[in-house]
Structure formats: structure tokens, C-alpha cells
C-alpha positions as CSV (number, residue, x, y, z in Angstrom):
1,M,48.3,124.4,34.7
2,T,45.1,122.9,35.3
3,T,43.5,121.7,32.1
4,G,41.6,118.7,32.8
5,A,44.0,116.1,30.9
6,D,43.7,112.8,31.7
7,L,47.3,111.9,31.3
8,L,46.4,108.1,30.3
9,R,43.7,109.1,27.8
10,D,44.4,112.4,26.4
11,P,47.6,112.3,23.7
12,L,49.7,115.5,24.7
13,L,52.2,117.5,22.0
14,P,55.7,119.3,23.3
15,S,54.4,122.8,23.7
16,P,55.3,125.0,20.8
17,D,57.0,127.5,23.5
18,V,59.7,124.5,24.3
19,V,62.6,123.8,22.2
20,A,63.8,120.0,23.0
21,R,67.7,119.0,22.3
22,R,68.9,115.9,22.8
23,V,72.3,116.2,24.3
24,A,74.2,112.8,25.0
25,G,71.6,110.8,24.8
26,E,68.8,112.7,27.2
27,Y,66.6,115.9,26.4
28,L,67.1,119.3,27.5
29,L,63.9,121.1,27.3
30,V,63.8,124.9,27.5
31,P,60.7,127.1,27.4
32,V,61.0,130.2,25.6
33,R,57.5,131.9,25.7
34,S,59.3,135.3,25.9
35,G,62.5,135.0,24.8
36,A,65.5,133.9,26.7
37,A,65.4,137.1,29.1
38,Q,62.4,135.2,30.5
39,M,63.7,131.9,30.8
40,D,62.8,130.5,33.8
41,F,64.4,127.2,34.2
42,I,65.9,123.9,32.1
43,F,63.9,121.2,32.3
44,T,66.2,117.8,32.0
45,A,65.0,113.9,31.4
46,N,66.7,110.7,32.5
47,D,66.7,108.3,30.0
48,L,63.0,107.0,31.0
49,G,62.0,110.3,30.5
50,S,63.9,111.2,27.2
51,E,61.9,108.3,25.9
52,I,58.7,109.4,27.4
53,F,59.1,112.5,25.3
54,R,60.1,111.4,22.2
55,L,57.1,109.7,22.1
56,L,54.5,112.8,22.7
57,D,53.6,112.6,19.1
58,G,49.9,113.9,19.7
59,A,48.6,110.3,18.4
60,R,49.4,108.3,21.4
61,D,48.2,108.3,24.8
62,G,49.5,108.0,28.3
63,R,48.7,103.9,28.2
64,E,50.2,103.1,24.5
65,I,53.2,105.0,25.8
66,A,53.6,103.3,28.7
67,R,53.1,100.1,27.1
68,L,56.3,100.9,25.2
69,V,58.1,102.2,28.0
70,S,57.6,98.8,29.4
71,E,58.9,96.9,26.7
72,E,62.0,99.1,25.9
73,F,62.7,99.2,30.0
74,D,61.7,95.7,30.6
75,V,59.1,96.9,33.8
76,D,55.4,95.9,33.9
77,V,52.7,97.9,32.6
78,P,51.2,99.4,36.1
79,R,54.7,100.3,36.8
80,A,55.4,102.3,33.5
81,R,51.8,104.0,33.8
82,V,52.2,105.4,37.2
83,D,56.0,106.4,35.6
84,V,54.5,107.9,32.8
85,V,51.5,109.6,34.3
86,Q,54.3,111.1,36.8
87,F,56.6,112.7,34.4
88,L,53.7,114.1,32.2
89,G,51.7,115.6,35.2
90,A,55.2,117.0,35.5
91,L,55.6,118.3,31.9
92,L,51.9,119.4,31.9
93,A,52.4,121.4,35.2
94,A,55.3,123.0,33.9
95,G,54.0,124.1,30.2
96,L,55.9,121.8,28.8
97,V,53.4,119.8,26.8
98,V,49.9,120.5,25.6
99,Q,47.0,118.9,24.9
100,A,46.9,117.6,21.5
101,P,43.5,118.8,19.3
102,K,40.6,116.2,19.4
103,V,40.5,114.3,16.3
104,P,36.8,112.7,15.7
105,G,36.3,109.4,16.1
106,R,39.6,109.4,18.6
């Protein structure tokens, strides 16, 4: 899925076609595009991925998410940015997130 999203600058939202449930501290992401018969996979997120997914509110961009992740997991911001971009790229490629609507002035 190519949307031209800048994963550090463009806020993302969970796709409306995904059901997310937190189980034992981690997120399970289940695509439900055409009903249960069409499920291709269930995506599981570890602690870091779960935190990134939780922060996807359509307002925070990847830079802000990386800053928050760096504080939560006690890593430097450049390392957090790499992890955030990799995870968001995987979510975007799988259709589990979408670009948030553009807000004038942002």
C-alpha cells in the first residue's frame, strides 16, 4: 500500500477496518475488511509496538510518537525514530493504519 505518507510528519490513525484488542499487555490487530472469512492474518504487537499503536490518535506525528517512546522506553530519540518508522511502515503496508485527515494550519 503506497500512500506517500511521511511516517515522521503525517499523523496516522488505526484503520476503520481493523479491530484492536489489548490482551496481556499487547495489542492484537485483526483486519475485518470483508468479514471473518476474508481474514488474512492477525498482527500482534510487542510492548513497543503496542505503545506506538496506542499513541496513534490522528494528531501525533511520528516525531512526537518517537519522543514519547524514547521517554517511556529510555532510548535516545534517533533510535526511537527508527523503530517508529519501521513499525508504522509495516502497519501502513498491511493496511492497519491510514493517514489522518489533513487539518488546516497543521
